[in-house]
C-alpha positions as CSV (number, residue, x, y, z in Angstrom):
1,M,73.1,125.6,154.9
2,A,71.6,122.9,152.6
3,S,70.9,123.9,149.0
4,Y,67.5,124.1,147.6
5,Y,66.5,125.0,144.0
6,V,63.6,126.5,142.2
7,A,63.3,125.9,138.4
8,V,61.2,128.0,136.0
9,Y,60.5,126.2,132.7
10,F,59.2,127.8,129.5
11,P,57.8,125.1,127.2
12,E,57.8,125.8,123.4
13,L,59.4,129.2,124.2
14,D,60.3,130.3,120.6
15,A,56.7,130.0,119.4
16,G,55.4,131.8,122.4
17,L,57.9,134.7,121.9
18,W,56.9,135.0,118.2
19,E,53.2,135.3,119.2
20,Q,54.1,137.8,121.9
21,D,56.2,140.0,119.5
22,E,53.7,139.8,116.8
23,Q,51.0,140.9,119.3
24,G,48.7,137.9,118.6
25,M,48.2,138.6,114.9
26,A,47.9,134.8,114.1
27,P,48.8,131.4,115.6
28,V,52.5,130.6,115.3
29,V,54.2,127.2,115.0
30,L,57.8,126.0,114.4
31,A,58.3,122.8,112.3
32,D,61.1,120.2,112.2
33,G,62.9,118.9,109.1
34,R,60.0,116.5,108.4
35,H,57.4,119.3,108.3
36,R,55.9,118.3,111.6
37,L,55.0,120.7,114.4
38,Q,57.8,121.1,116.9
39,Q,56.6,124.1,118.8
40,R,53.2,125.8,119.2
41,G,52.3,129.2,120.5
42,P,49.4,129.7,122.9
43,M,47.0,130.6,120.1
44,A,48.0,127.5,118.1
45,I,47.4,125.3,121.2
46,H,43.9,126.9,121.5
47,C,43.2,126.0,117.9
48,G,43.8,122.3,118.8
49,L,47.2,121.8,117.1
50,A,49.2,119.0,118.6
51,P,53.0,118.2,118.7
52,G,54.1,116.0,115.8
53,M,51.1,117.0,113.7
54,S,51.9,117.4,110.0
55,L,52.2,121.0,108.8
56,A,49.6,120.3,106.0
57,K,47.0,119.1,108.6
58,A,47.8,122.0,110.8
59,R,47.2,124.5,107.9
60,A,43.9,122.7,107.1
61,L,42.7,123.2,110.7
62,C,44.0,126.8,110.9
63,P,44.5,128.5,107.6
64,A,45.9,131.7,109.2
65,L,48.8,129.7,110.7
66,R,52.2,131.4,110.6
67,L,55.4,129.3,110.3
68,R,58.3,130.9,112.0
69,P,62.0,129.9,112.5
70,E,63.9,129.5,115.8
71,R,65.5,132.7,117.2
72,P,68.3,131.7,119.6
73,Q,69.3,135.3,120.3
74,R,65.8,136.4,121.1
75,R,65.4,133.3,123.4
76,L,68.7,134.1,125.2
77,E,67.7,137.7,125.7
78,F,64.4,136.6,127.3
79,L,66.2,134.1,129.6
80,R,68.8,136.7,130.5
81,D,66.1,139.2,131.5
82,W,64.5,136.5,133.7
83,A,67.9,135.6,135.2
84,H,68.3,139.2,136.3
85,W,65.0,138.9,138.1
86,L,65.8,135.5,139.7
87,Y,69.1,136.9,141.1
88,G,66.9,138.9,143.5
89,W,66.0,135.5,145.1
90,G,69.2,133.6,145.1
91,P,73.0,133.9,144.5
92,Q,73.2,131.3,141.8
93,V,71.2,131.3,138.5
94,A,71.9,128.9,135.6
95,I,70.3,127.5,132.5
96,L,69.5,123.9,133.3
97,E,70.9,122.1,130.3
98,P,69.9,120.0,128.5
99,W,66.6,121.9,128.9
100,S,67.6,125.1,127.1
101,T,64.5,127.0,128.2
102,A,64.7,126.2,132.0
103,L,66.3,128.5,134.6
104,G,67.3,127.4,138.1
105,V,68.0,129.5,141.1
106,E,69.4,128.4,144.5
107,V,67.0,129.8,147.2
108,G,68.1,127.8,150.2
109,S,70.0,130.8,151.6
110,N,67.0,133.2,151.1
111,P,65.2,133.9,154.4
112,R,62.0,134.9,152.5
113,W,61.9,131.5,150.9
114,R,62.5,129.7,154.2
115,A,59.8,131.7,155.9
116,G,57.3,130.6,153.2
117,R,57.1,130.3,149.5
118,Q,53.9,132.4,149.1
119,A,55.8,135.7,148.6
120,F,57.9,134.1,145.8
121,L,54.9,132.6,144.0
122,E,53.1,135.9,144.0
123,A,56.1,137.7,142.7
124,L,56.6,134.9,140.1
125,R,53.1,135.2,138.8
126,A,53.3,138.9,138.6
127,R,56.6,138.7,136.7
128,A,55.2,136.1,134.2
129,E,51.9,137.8,133.6
130,G,51.3,138.5,129.9
131,G,54.3,136.5,128.8
132,P,55.0,133.1,127.3
133,R,53.7,129.9,129.0
134,W,55.7,128.9,132.1
135,R,55.8,126.3,134.9
136,W,57.9,125.9,138.0
137,G,59.2,123.3,140.5
138,A,61.2,123.3,143.7
139,A,63.4,120.5,145.0
140,P,66.7,119.8,146.8
141,T,68.5,119.4,143.4
142,A,68.4,121.6,140.3
143,T,67.7,118.7,138.0
144,G,64.9,117.5,140.3
145,A,63.4,121.0,140.3
146,V,63.2,121.1,136.5
147,L,61.7,117.5,136.4
148,L,58.9,118.7,138.7
149,A,58.4,121.8,136.5
150,L,58.2,119.6,133.4
151,G,55.3,117.6,134.9
152,A,53.3,120.6,136.1
153,A,50.5,122.5,134.4
154,D,51.0,125.9,132.8
155,G,51.3,128.6,135.5
156,A,51.6,126.0,138.3
157,G,54.3,123.9,140.0
158,W,55.3,121.4,142.7
159,T,57.3,121.9,145.9
160,V,58.9,118.8,147.5
161,S,60.8,119.1,150.8
162,R,64.2,117.5,151.4
163,Q,62.6,114.9,153.7
164,Q,60.0,113.9,151.0
165,W,62.4,113.9,148.0
166,A,63.7,110.3,148.5
167,Q,60.1,109.0,148.1
168,V,59.0,111.4,145.3
169,W,61.8,111.2,142.7
170,P,61.5,107.5,142.0
171,R,57.8,108.1,141.0
172,L,58.7,110.7,138.3
173,P,57.9,109.5,134.7
174,L,60.7,108.6,132.4
175,S,59.0,110.6,129.6
176,A,60.3,113.8,131.4
177,L,63.9,112.8,130.9
178,P,66.0,114.3,128.0
179,A,66.4,111.0,126.2
180,E,66.4,110.3,122.4
181,T,63.2,108.9,120.9
182,R,64.8,105.5,120.4
183,V,65.8,105.3,124.0
184,Q,62.3,106.3,125.2
185,E,60.8,103.7,122.9
186,L,63.2,101.0,124.3
187,W,62.2,101.9,127.9
188,Y,58.5,101.6,126.9
189,S,59.0,98.2,125.3
190,L,60.7,96.9,128.4
191,G,57.9,98.1,130.6
192,L,59.9,100.9,132.3
193,G,57.7,103.9,133.2
194,T,59.4,105.7,136.2
195,L,62.8,106.8,137.4
196,G,62.4,104.2,140.1
197,D,62.0,101.5,137.5
198,L,65.2,102.6,135.8
199,A,67.1,102.8,139.1
200,A,66.0,99.3,140.1
201,L,68.0,97.8,137.2
202,D,71.5,96.4,137.8
203,D,74.1,99.1,137.3
204,A,76.1,97.0,134.8
205,A,73.1,95.9,132.8
206,R,71.7,99.4,132.7
207,A,75.1,100.9,131.5
208,Q,75.5,98.2,128.9
209,R,72.0,98.6,127.5
210,F,71.4,102.4,127.8
211,G,74.9,103.8,128.4
212,P,76.6,105.0,131.6
213,Y,75.0,108.4,131.5
214,W,71.7,107.4,133.0
215,G,73.3,105.9,136.1
216,E,75.1,109.1,136.8
217,F,71.9,111.1,136.0
218,L,69.9,109.2,138.6
219,Q,72.5,109.9,141.3
220,I,72.4,113.6,140.4
221,V,68.5,113.6,140.7
222,A,68.8,111.8,144.1
223,G,71.4,114.3,145.4
224,L,74.1,111.7,145.7
225,R,76.4,113.2,143.1
226,P,77.2,117.0,142.7
227,D,75.6,118.8,139.8
228,P,77.9,121.8,139.1
229,R,76.6,124.2,136.4
230,P,77.9,127.4,134.9
231,Y,76.1,130.4,136.4
232,F,74.4,132.8,134.1
233,A,76.8,135.4,132.8
234,F,75.7,139.0,132.0
235,P,77.4,141.4,129.6
236,E,79.4,144.2,131.1
237,V,77.5,146.8,128.9
238,P,73.7,146.8,129.4
239,R,72.5,146.1,125.9
240,R,69.2,145.0,124.2
241,E,68.5,143.9,120.7
242,L,65.1,143.4,119.0
243,E,64.2,142.1,115.6
244,L,61.3,144.2,114.3
245,V,58.2,142.3,113.1
246,Q,57.5,145.2,110.6
247,P,60.5,147.2,109.2
248,A,60.5,150.8,110.6
249,G,61.2,153.6,108.2
250,D,59.9,156.5,110.4
251,W,59.6,157.6,114.0
252,P,56.0,156.4,114.7
253,A,57.1,152.8,113.7
254,L,60.2,153.0,115.9
255,R,58.7,154.6,119.0
256,F,57.1,151.5,120.5
257,P,60.1,149.0,120.1
258,L,62.4,151.8,121.4
259,A,60.2,152.3,124.5
260,R,60.2,148.6,125.1
261,L,64.0,148.3,125.0
262,F,64.4,151.3,127.2
263,R,62.0,149.8,129.8
264,E,63.9,146.5,129.8
265,L,67.3,148.2,130.2
266,Q,66.0,150.6,132.9
267,K,64.8,147.6,134.9
268,M,68.2,146.0,134.6
269,L,70.0,149.1,135.7
270,T,67.6,149.8,138.6
271,R,68.1,146.3,139.9
272,A,71.9,146.8,139.8
273,G,71.6,150.3,141.4
274,L,73.0,152.0,138.3
275,G,72.0,154.8,135.9
276,A,73.2,156.0,132.5
277,R,73.6,159.4,130.9
278,R,74.6,158.2,127.4
279,W,72.5,155.9,125.2
280,Q,73.6,154.4,121.9
281,L,71.1,153.5,119.2
282,R,71.9,151.3,116.2
283,L,69.4,150.5,113.4
284,Q,70.2,147.8,110.9
285,G,68.5,146.9,107.6
286,R,69.1,145.4,104.3
287,E,69.8,148.8,102.7
288,G,71.9,150.4,105.4
289,R,73.0,150.9,109.0
290,F,72.4,153.9,111.3
291,E,74.1,154.7,114.6
292,D,73.7,157.7,116.9
293,C,74.3,158.5,120.6
294,L,72.1,160.5,123.0
295,E,73.8,162.2,125.9
296,S,71.9,163.8,128.8
297,R,73.0,166.1,131.6
298,E,71.4,164.0,134.3
299,I,70.7,160.3,134.7
300,L,67.9,159.5,132.3
301,S,65.1,157.4,133.9
302,D,61.9,159.0,132.5
303,R,60.6,157.0,129.5
304,E,58.6,159.9,128.0
305,L,61.6,162.3,128.2
306,F,63.8,159.6,126.7
307,L,61.4,159.2,123.8
308,E,61.0,163.0,123.3
309,L,64.8,163.4,123.2
310,W,65.2,160.7,120.6
311,Q,62.4,162.0,118.6
312,G,64.0,165.5,118.4
313,R,67.4,164.0,117.6
314,L,66.1,161.7,114.9
315,Q,64.0,164.4,113.3
316,R,67.3,166.4,113.0
317,R,69.3,163.4,111.7
318,P,66.9,160.8,110.3
319,W,67.7,157.4,108.9
320,T,66.9,156.7,105.2
321,F,66.1,153.0,105.1
322,A,63.8,150.4,106.5
323,A,65.2,149.2,109.8
324,E,64.8,145.5,110.6
325,T,66.8,145.3,113.8
326,I,67.1,147.8,116.7
327,V,69.9,147.8,119.3
328,L,69.9,150.0,122.4
329,E,73.0,150.2,124.7
330,A,73.4,152.1,127.9
331,L,76.9,153.7,128.1
332,D,78.8,155.3,131.0
333,T,76.8,153.7,133.8
334,C,77.3,155.0,137.3
335,P,75.9,154.2,140.8
336,W,72.4,155.7,141.1
337,Q,69.7,155.0,143.7
338,G,66.9,157.0,142.1
339,Q,65.7,160.5,142.4
340,Q,63.9,162.1,145.3
341,R,60.8,164.0,144.0
342,D,58.6,166.6,145.6
343,F,55.2,165.1,146.4
344,W,53.3,168.4,146.0
345,R,54.9,170.3,143.1
346,E,57.1,169.7,140.1
347,D,60.6,171.0,140.8
348,L,61.4,174.1,138.7
349,A,65.0,173.0,138.2
350,E,63.9,169.7,136.8
351,R,61.6,171.4,134.3
352,Q,64.5,173.7,133.3
353,E,66.8,170.6,132.8
354,R,64.1,168.9,130.7
355,L,63.7,172.0,128.4
356,L,67.5,172.2,128.0
357,E,67.6,168.5,127.1
358,Q,64.9,169.0,124.5
359,W,66.7,171.9,122.9
360,Q,69.9,170.0,122.7
361,A,68.3,167.0,121.1
362,R,66.4,169.1,118.5
363,L,69.1,171.7,117.6
364,G,72.3,169.7,118.4
365,P,74.6,170.1,121.4
366,E,76.8,172.6,119.6
367,A,73.9,175.0,119.2
368,V,72.9,175.3,122.9
369,Y,75.0,177.2,125.5
370,I,74.6,178.3,129.1
371,L,75.8,181.4,130.7
372,S,78.2,180.7,133.6
373,P,79.9,183.1,136.1
374,W,83.6,183.3,135.8
375,P,86.1,184.3,138.6
376,D,87.1,187.7,137.2
377,H,86.5,191.2,138.8
378,R,86.1,192.9,135.4
379,P,82.3,192.8,134.5
380,E,82.8,192.2,130.8
381,H,85.1,189.2,131.7
382,A,83.0,187.8,134.6
383,Y,81.0,185.2,132.6
384,R,81.6,182.5,130.0
385,L,79.5,180.6,127.4
386,L,79.7,176.9,128.1
387,P,78.2,173.9,126.2
388,A,74.8,173.0,127.6
389,R,76.2,169.6,128.9
390,G,78.5,171.6,131.3
391,R,77.6,172.9,134.7
392,P,77.5,176.6,135.6
393,Q,79.8,177.7,138.4
394,S,78.3,179.2,141.6
395,W,78.7,183.0,141.9
396,E,80.5,184.2,145.0
397,G,81.2,187.8,143.9
398,P,79.5,191.0,144.9
399,D,75.7,191.0,144.6
400,R,75.5,194.6,143.4
401,R,75.9,193.6,139.8
402,P,73.2,194.1,137.1
403,L,72.1,191.2,134.9
404,W,71.9,193.5,131.8
405,L,75.3,194.7,130.6
406,L,75.8,196.8,127.5
407,P,78.0,195.3,124.8
408,E,80.3,198.3,125.2
409,P,80.3,201.0,127.9
410,R,78.6,204.2,126.7
411,A,80.0,207.7,127.5
412,L,77.9,210.0,129.6
413,E,78.0,213.7,130.4
414,D,80.1,214.0,133.5
415,G,78.0,216.8,135.0
416,D,74.7,214.9,135.0
417,V,76.0,211.9,137.0
418,R,75.8,211.8,140.8
419,P,76.5,208.6,142.8
420,H,73.4,207.1,144.6
421,S,75.3,204.3,146.3
422,E,78.7,203.4,147.7
423,V,81.6,203.3,145.2
424,E,83.0,199.9,144.2
425,R,86.6,200.1,142.9
426,I,87.6,197.5,140.3
427,Q,91.3,197.2,139.3
428,G,93.0,194.4,137.4
429,G,93.6,192.9,134.0
430,W,97.3,193.7,133.7
431,W,98.0,189.9,132.9
432,D,96.1,189.9,129.6
433,G,96.6,193.5,128.4
434,A,93.0,194.7,129.3
435,D,94.0,196.6,132.4
436,V,91.2,198.6,134.1
437,D,90.9,201.0,137.0
438,R,87.3,202.0,137.6
439,D,85.0,203.3,140.3
440,Y,81.5,201.7,139.9
441,F,78.3,203.1,141.5
442,L,74.5,203.2,141.2
443,W,73.0,206.2,139.4
444,R,69.3,206.9,139.0
445,R,68.5,208.6,135.7
446,G,65.9,211.3,135.3
447,D,63.4,208.8,133.8
448,G,63.8,206.6,136.9
449,A,66.1,203.9,135.3
450,R,68.6,202.5,137.8
451,C,71.9,202.5,135.9
452,W,75.3,201.0,136.7
453,V,78.0,203.5,135.8
454,F,81.7,203.9,136.4
455,R,84.3,206.6,136.4
456,D,87.5,205.7,134.6
457,R,90.3,206.7,136.9
458,R,93.0,206.5,134.2
459,R,91.5,208.0,131.1
460,G,88.8,210.1,132.7
461,G,85.1,210.3,131.9
462,V,81.9,208.6,133.1
463,F,80.4,205.6,131.3
464,L,77.2,203.6,131.5
465,H,77.8,199.9,131.7
466,G,74.5,198.3,132.6
467,Y,70.9,198.5,134.0
468,F,69.4,197.1,137.1
469,A,65.9,195.5,136.9
């Protein structure tokens, strides 16, 4: 099946991400070494700032302007998140260098694309809503797709079929090519304006004047030469890192960025059919470093529960410095396809699990235990205290046992006790030195209490051991 590519291009991405992370507090620009505008955020574009404008002039037009540096790690995290989404449309996703903010996905094998591109475009617009500026293009080659995206308007794109491509690519402007400024000026001085003009030159003359790279580049655009690219690689451990705009010294300042990282990681895990029970949080600042791990009994997918658990845990073990960077990592991932919920009522077991998780986070896992049955006939040995992260065993013993057992059996007057049920004989314990030989039965006391008593067959006497509800 013939290959076909879609490219999604994010112009001036670093500035757009700064404005997004700072929640539109002021226009943001990035400048080059000559103090001229290199990138502009959407708010800066709205203020009329143009590429190449001096920083002094830009500040005169917009006094509230904020100058910010490049953030390669933040940019890579943004592209990685988009690559995860694009893998839902094709088996190959790559950064289309030398355009470091363009992603390409091979969609030729996707039947939804072959049936019509409308579903893809609707999903693309929904995915990009509220984010940085973007454009798209679709062509038989990855390089051709990104060239189409470069020439499109924000939020729009071009689609060219395989039959039309041979007539379309020669008309693309040379200004879209990743050429140095001196080469672009040389092309302009020679009257070259399109890829077709550059392709019409003699191969030897073109290589001598501009270098051999451009002849190979034109063959790649036309689809006459293969264009292998390294596919986007993902880390084995789902991890997200965020530089905080304002340092966080308490829980209210940390809650929003932590919720954002959890939402991003949860989307990644859901797309991969995975879930996580352990989450590691790292906070870094100029004055210190903090690290803690949250472990839950079940797969943790509810954002509000996730935040409640971290709030309780951090109140018990707070950090003592202003955090500037937050890192969230999902550990011990396992296959998970979601949870089936009751449409009409909230499950009681789920509420119990949630309460147990909250107690653990607030008091610590070593302070919360559960009572679990234990396979032993002797009542005082028939249960164990387990850590709350464990699982109680199912009880398969007799059902004529009371829930309320006394700490120690209490002696009764033998003459007052008469059995009101069948006798249950319990013998055992020779292996640990606590051997018993007892006959248990139900006895109703004069005040109406239903008591569980036994007669000691070895030492004699009748003893009260528990009460029935």
